[in-house]
N, C-alpha and C positions, 0 to 999 in steps of 0.2 A: 731649329735647335741651335743654340749658341753654346760653344765649348770654350771656356775661359782657360788660358794658359799663361805662364809667366813670360817675362821678357828676357832679352839678352842684349849684349852690346850692339848687335846688328838689328834689333827690333824684336820680333816674336821669336820665342824659343821653338824653332822648327821641329826639333826632335820631340820635345814635350808635346807639341801640337799634334804631330803624327801619331804618337803613342796614345794620346787621349782619343783621337778619332778611332784608332784600332779597338779601343775598349768598347766603342759603340758600334763595332762591326764594319767600320769603313776601312778597308784594307788596300784600296787602290785609289789613287788621286791623280787626276790630270792637272798639271800645273802649267799655266800659261801666264806668266807675270813679268816677263822681261829679263834683261841681262843681270840685274841685281839679285833677283830671286833665284835665277838659275845658278849664279855663282854661290849664293848662300847654301843652296841645297847640295851642290857639288863639294863645297868646303866641308859641310857636315857629313859627307859620305852617305847621303840619303837618296841617291839616284840609282834606281835599278834598271830603268828603261828610258830610252829617248826616242821620241817620234819627231822627225825633222823634215820639213819641206825645204828643198833646195831649188833656187831659180837658176836658169842657165845664163847668169850674168855675174859680173864682179863689180863691187862697189869700193872695196878697199877701205882704208882708214877713215873715209868720209861717212861710212855707214854706221849703223848701230851694231855693237857686238852681240853675239848670241849669249855670251856669258862675260861678265866683268871679271877682272882679276880676282882670283880666290886663293892665292898663296902657294901656287905650285912653283917650286924653285929648281926643279930638274925634270928632264923628260921621264925619268924612271918614276917620279912621283905623280905623274898625270893619271887621272882615272882612265881606265881602259874599257872599251865597249866593243862588242862584236855585232856586225850587221846581220840581222835576221832576214830582212826583206828590203827590196827597193822596187817601188811601183811608180811607173810614169803616171802623172796626173796633168793632162794637157802638156804644156811645155816644161812643167816642173817635175821634180822627182821627190817622192815621199819615201824616206828611209826610216826603218825601224831598227833600233839597236838595243842590245841587252848588256848588262854589266858582264865583263869578262871574268871568268873564274880565277 
């Protein structure tokens, strides 16, 4: 199935796309597309849950960010999440977060 949606300054209109999928019964989406897509979803306030693998190492500014800049100008404006679970997976840690109320 192909669902056509409009565009936006940033590319695809994510809200319109998710609403169109919901009309077809798709109410949960796993998004794994990199820092630009993560930032776009956070900017549009479309993130309810985060599933995150953490490695026991630090790369710093030489690495790839989990999310690119998305317009947060203060700590109070950051999206907040609550950790629901943390599960060791080998040397890594898998954490699950939900949007804070």
